[in-house]
PDB file with SEQRES, HELIX, SHEET and CRYST1 records, atoms N, CA, C and O in Angstrom:
SEQRES   1 A   36  MET GLY LEU SER ALA PHE ASN GLY THR VAL ILE LYS SER          
SEQRES   2 A   36  MET LEU ALA ARG LEU GLU ILE THR ILE SER ILE THR HIS          
SEQRES   3 A   36  PHE ALA LYS LEU LEU ASP VAL LYS ASP GLN                      
HELIX    1 AA1 ILE A   24  LEU A   31  1                                   8    
SHEET    1 AA1 2 VAL A  10  LEU A  15  0                                        
SHEET    2 AA1 2 LEU A  18  SER A  23 -1                                        
CRYST1    1.000    1.000    1.000  90.00  90.00  90.00 P 1           1          
ATOM      1  N   MET A   1     -44.248  -2.254 -38.382  1.00  0.00           N  
ATOM      2  CA  MET A   1     -45.571  -2.471 -37.857  1.00  0.00           C  
ATOM      3  C   MET A   1     -45.587  -2.599 -36.344  1.00  0.00           C  
ATOM      4  O   MET A   1     -46.663  -2.640 -35.746  1.00  0.00           O  
ATOM      5  N   GLY A   2     -44.449  -2.663 -35.722  1.00  0.00           N  
ATOM      6  CA  GLY A   2     -44.410  -2.785 -34.282  1.00  0.00           C  
ATOM      7  C   GLY A   2     -44.524  -4.207 -33.768  1.00  0.00           C  
ATOM      8  O   GLY A   2     -44.787  -4.416 -32.584  1.00  0.00           O  
ATOM      9  N   LEU A   3     -44.329  -5.196 -34.642  1.00  0.00           N  
ATOM     10  CA  LEU A   3     -44.395  -6.589 -34.203  1.00  0.00           C  
ATOM     11  C   LEU A   3     -43.093  -6.982 -33.526  1.00  0.00           C  
ATOM     12  O   LEU A   3     -42.015  -6.565 -33.951  1.00  0.00           O  
ATOM     13  N   SER A   4     -43.189  -7.783 -32.476  1.00  0.00           N  
ATOM     14  CA  SER A   4     -41.983  -8.269 -31.815  1.00  0.00           C  
ATOM     15  C   SER A   4     -41.444  -9.486 -32.561  1.00  0.00           C  
ATOM     16  O   SER A   4     -42.176 -10.134 -33.308  1.00  0.00           O  
ATOM     17  N   ALA A   5     -40.177  -9.791 -32.360  1.00  0.00           N  
ATOM     18  CA  ALA A   5     -39.543 -10.938 -33.015  1.00  0.00           C  
ATOM     19  C   ALA A   5     -40.176 -12.239 -32.541  1.00  0.00           C  
ATOM     20  O   ALA A   5     -40.572 -12.356 -31.382  1.00  0.00           O  
ATOM     21  N   PHE A   6     -40.269 -13.221 -33.443  1.00  0.00           N  
ATOM     22  CA  PHE A   6     -40.851 -14.518 -33.093  1.00  0.00           C  
ATOM     23  C   PHE A   6     -39.816 -15.345 -32.344  1.00  0.00           C  
ATOM     24  O   PHE A   6     -38.734 -15.613 -32.867  1.00  0.00           O  
ATOM     25  N   ASN A   7     -40.147 -15.751 -31.117  1.00  0.00           N  
ATOM     26  CA  ASN A   7     -39.253 -16.560 -30.291  1.00  0.00           C  
ATOM     27  C   ASN A   7     -39.923 -17.846 -29.846  1.00  0.00           C  
ATOM     28  O   ASN A   7     -39.570 -18.390 -28.800  1.00  0.00           O  
ATOM     29  N   GLY A   8     -40.873 -18.343 -30.606  1.00  0.00           N  
ATOM     30  CA  GLY A   8     -41.605 -19.546 -30.243  1.00  0.00           C  
ATOM     31  C   GLY A   8     -43.027 -19.205 -29.845  1.00  0.00           C  
ATOM     32  O   GLY A   8     -43.425 -18.040 -29.839  1.00  0.00           O  
ATOM     33  N   THR A   9     -43.782 -20.234 -29.515  1.00  0.00           N  
ATOM     34  CA  THR A   9     -45.178 -20.060 -29.135  1.00  0.00           C  
ATOM     35  C   THR A   9     -45.270 -19.505 -27.717  1.00  0.00           C  
ATOM     36  O   THR A   9     -44.678 -20.053 -26.787  1.00  0.00           O  
ATOM     37  N   VAL A  10     -46.010 -18.424 -27.562  1.00  0.00           N  
ATOM     38  CA  VAL A  10     -46.169 -17.795 -26.251  1.00  0.00           C  
ATOM     39  C   VAL A  10     -47.612 -17.340 -26.061  1.00  0.00           C  
ATOM     40  O   VAL A  10     -48.359 -17.158 -27.023  1.00  0.00           O  
ATOM     41  N   ILE A  11     -47.979 -17.162 -24.809  1.00  0.00           N  
ATOM     42  CA  ILE A  11     -49.259 -16.560 -24.446  1.00  0.00           C  
ATOM     43  C   ILE A  11     -48.928 -15.185 -23.882  1.00  0.00           C  
ATOM     44  O   ILE A  11     -48.123 -15.064 -22.958  1.00  0.00           O  
ATOM     45  N   LYS A  12     -49.550 -14.152 -24.438  1.00  0.00           N  
ATOM     46  CA  LYS A  12     -49.298 -12.795 -23.954  1.00  0.00           C  
ATOM     47  C   LYS A  12     -50.584 -12.219 -23.387  1.00  0.00           C  
ATOM     48  O   LYS A  12     -51.670 -12.445 -23.919  1.00  0.00           O  
ATOM     49  N   SER A  13     -50.444 -11.470 -22.298  1.00  0.00           N  
ATOM     50  CA  SER A  13     -51.595 -10.850 -21.661  1.00  0.00           C  
ATOM     51  C   SER A  13     -51.157  -9.526 -21.046  1.00  0.00           C  
ATOM     52  O   SER A  13     -49.995  -9.361 -20.673  1.00  0.00           O  
ATOM     53  N   MET A  14     -52.081  -8.595 -20.943  1.00  0.00           N  
ATOM     54  CA  MET A  14     -51.810  -7.323 -20.287  1.00  0.00           C  
ATOM     55  C   MET A  14     -52.554  -7.303 -18.958  1.00  0.00           C  
ATOM     56  O   MET A  14     -53.759  -7.552 -18.908  1.00  0.00           O  
ATOM     57  N   LEU A  15     -51.836  -7.008 -17.891  1.00  0.00           N  
ATOM     58  CA  LEU A  15     -52.422  -6.955 -16.562  1.00  0.00           C  
ATOM     59  C   LEU A  15     -51.920  -5.688 -15.890  1.00  0.00           C  
ATOM     60  O   LEU A  15     -50.726  -5.557 -15.622  1.00  0.00           O  
ATOM     61  N   ALA A  16     -52.810  -4.767 -15.619  1.00  0.00           N  
ATOM     62  CA  ALA A  16     -52.456  -3.496 -14.978  1.00  0.00           C  
ATOM     63  C   ALA A  16     -51.307  -2.806 -15.723  1.00  0.00           C  
ATOM     64  O   ALA A  16     -50.355  -2.323 -15.110  1.00  0.00           O  
ATOM     65  N   ARG A  17     -51.415  -2.771 -17.048  1.00  0.00           N  
ATOM     66  CA  ARG A  17     -50.425  -2.147 -17.934  1.00  0.00           C  
ATOM     67  C   ARG A  17     -49.089  -2.877 -17.976  1.00  0.00           C  
ATOM     68  O   ARG A  17     -48.121  -2.340 -18.516  1.00  0.00           O  
ATOM     69  N   LEU A  18     -49.008  -4.074 -17.427  1.00  0.00           N  
ATOM     70  CA  LEU A  18     -47.792  -4.882 -17.501  1.00  0.00           C  
ATOM     71  C   LEU A  18     -48.027  -6.020 -18.480  1.00  0.00           C  
ATOM     72  O   LEU A  18     -49.027  -6.732 -18.392  1.00  0.00           O  
ATOM     73  N   GLU A  19     -47.093  -6.186 -19.420  1.00  0.00           N  
ATOM     74  CA  GLU A  19     -47.230  -7.279 -20.377  1.00  0.00           C  
ATOM     75  C   GLU A  19     -46.676  -8.559 -19.757  1.00  0.00           C  
ATOM     76  O   GLU A  19     -45.511  -8.611 -19.364  1.00  0.00           O  
ATOM     77  N   ILE A  20     -47.504  -9.576 -19.674  1.00  0.00           N  
ATOM     78  CA  ILE A  20     -47.124 -10.872 -19.125  1.00  0.00           C  
ATOM     79  C   ILE A  20     -46.955 -11.840 -20.290  1.00  0.00           C  
ATOM     80  O   ILE A  20     -47.859 -11.978 -21.114  1.00  0.00           O  
ATOM     81  N   THR A  21     -45.806 -12.512 -20.366  1.00  0.00           N  
ATOM     82  CA  THR A  21     -45.541 -13.474 -21.429  1.00  0.00           C  
ATOM     83  C   THR A  21     -45.243 -14.829 -20.811  1.00  0.00           C  
ATOM     84  O   THR A  21     -44.350 -14.958 -19.974  1.00  0.00           O  
ATOM     85  N   ILE A  22     -45.999 -15.841 -21.231  1.00  0.00           N  
ATOM     86  CA  ILE A  22     -45.805 -17.208 -20.740  1.00  0.00           C  
ATOM     87  C   ILE A  22     -45.455 -18.075 -21.940  1.00  0.00           C  
ATOM     88  O   ILE A  22     -46.213 -18.137 -22.908  1.00  0.00           O  
ATOM     89  N   SER A  23     -44.314 -18.741 -21.879  1.00  0.00           N  
ATOM     90  CA  SER A  23     -43.880 -19.577 -22.998  1.00  0.00           C  
ATOM     91  C   SER A  23     -44.021 -21.054 -22.650  1.00  0.00           C  
ATOM     92  O   SER A  23     -44.297 -21.418 -21.507  1.00  0.00           O  
ATOM     93  N   ILE A  24     -43.829 -21.883 -23.648  1.00  0.00           N  
ATOM     94  CA  ILE A  24     -43.861 -23.330 -23.440  1.00  0.00           C  
ATOM     95  C   ILE A  24     -42.779 -23.739 -22.441  1.00  0.00           C  
ATOM     96  O   ILE A  24     -42.970 -24.676 -21.666  1.00  0.00           O  
ATOM     97  N   THR A  25     -41.653 -23.041 -22.458  1.00  0.00           N  
ATOM     98  CA  THR A  25     -40.571 -23.325 -21.510  1.00  0.00           C  
ATOM     99  C   THR A  25     -41.032 -23.114 -20.074  1.00  0.00           C  
ATOM    100  O   THR A  25     -40.671 -23.890 -19.190  1.00  0.00           O  
ATOM    101  N   HIS A  26     -41.831 -22.067 -19.830  1.00  0.00           N  
ATOM    102  CA  HIS A  26     -42.368 -21.822 -18.489  1.00  0.00           C  
ATOM    103  C   HIS A  26     -43.248 -22.985 -18.038  1.00  0.00           C  
ATOM    104  O   HIS A  26     -43.131 -23.453 -16.905  1.00  0.00           O  
ATOM    105  N   PHE A  27     -44.143 -23.457 -18.937  1.00  0.00           N  
ATOM    106  CA  PHE A  27     -45.010 -24.583 -18.599  1.00  0.00           C  
ATOM    107  C   PHE A  27     -44.197 -25.843 -18.321  1.00  0.00           C  
ATOM    108  O   PHE A  27     -44.499 -26.580 -17.384  1.00  0.00           O  
ATOM    109  N   ALA A  28     -43.167 -26.095 -19.129  1.00  0.00           N  
ATOM    110  CA  ALA A  28     -42.331 -27.281 -18.949  1.00  0.00           C  
ATOM    111  C   ALA A  28     -41.637 -27.250 -17.586  1.00  0.00           C  
ATOM    112  O   ALA A  28     -41.583 -28.264 -16.890  1.00  0.00           O  
ATOM    113  N   LYS A  29     -41.111 -26.094 -17.212  1.00  0.00           N  
ATOM    114  CA  LYS A  29     -40.444 -25.976 -15.917  1.00  0.00           C  
ATOM    115  C   LYS A  29     -41.445 -26.138 -14.772  1.00  0.00           C  
ATOM    116  O   LYS A  29     -41.157 -26.806 -13.779  1.00  0.00           O  
ATOM    117  N   LEU A  30     -42.613 -25.528 -14.915  1.00  0.00           N  
ATOM    118  CA  LEU A  30     -43.658 -25.620 -13.896  1.00  0.00           C  
ATOM    119  C   LEU A  30     -44.103 -27.063 -13.687  1.00  0.00           C  
ATOM    120  O   LEU A  30     -44.309 -27.492 -12.552  1.00  0.00           O  
ATOM    121  N   LEU A  31     -44.252 -27.815 -14.782  1.00  0.00           N  
ATOM    122  CA  LEU A  31     -44.721 -29.201 -14.713  1.00  0.00           C  
ATOM    123  C   LEU A  31     -43.588 -30.204 -14.539  1.00  0.00           C  
ATOM    124  O   LEU A  31     -43.828 -31.409 -14.458  1.00  0.00           O  
ATOM    125  N   ASP A  32     -42.349 -29.706 -14.482  1.00  0.00           N  
ATOM    126  CA  ASP A  32     -41.155 -30.538 -14.300  1.00  0.00           C  
ATOM    127  C   ASP A  32     -41.051 -31.613 -15.388  1.00  0.00           C  
ATOM    128  O   ASP A  32     -40.835 -32.790 -15.101  1.00  0.00           O  
ATOM    129  N   VAL A  33     -41.211 -31.178 -16.640  1.00  0.00           N  
ATOM    130  CA  VAL A  33     -41.055 -32.067 -17.789  1.00  0.00           C  
ATOM    131  C   VAL A  33     -40.020 -31.468 -18.736  1.00  0.00           C  
ATOM    132  O   VAL A  33     -39.696 -30.283 -18.650  1.00  0.00           O  
ATOM    133  N   LYS A  34     -39.505 -32.303 -19.641  1.00  0.00           N  
ATOM    134  CA  LYS A  34     -38.498 -31.855 -20.588  1.00  0.00           C  
ATOM    135  C   LYS A  34     -39.147 -30.998 -21.676  1.00  0.00           C  
ATOM    136  O   LYS A  34     -40.170 -31.373 -22.249  1.00  0.00           O  
ATOM    137  N   ASP A  35     -38.541 -29.848 -21.949  1.00  0.00           N  
ATOM    138  CA  ASP A  35     -39.019 -28.969 -23.018  1.00  0.00           C  
ATOM    139  C   ASP A  35     -38.542 -29.522 -24.349  1.00  0.00           C  
ATOM    140  O   ASP A  35     -37.347 -29.746 -24.541  1.00  0.00           O  
ATOM    141  N   GLN A  36     -39.468 -29.741 -25.266  1.00  0.00           N  
ATOM    142  CA  GLN A  36     -39.088 -30.314 -26.567  1.00  0.00           C  
ATOM    143  C   GLN A  36     -39.047 -29.247 -27.579  1.00  0.00           C  
ATOM    144  O   GLN A  36     -38.749 -29.512 -28.743  1.00  0.00           O  
TER     145      GLN A  36                                                      
END                                                                             
């Protein structure tokens, strides 16, 4: 079906034909908190 493998909760968006993926790990690093 063309589904990608599940690697946790992520936010995906397309911007100018580029797929942008933001994960909980990105938010944790940005906010300087421990990723659980």
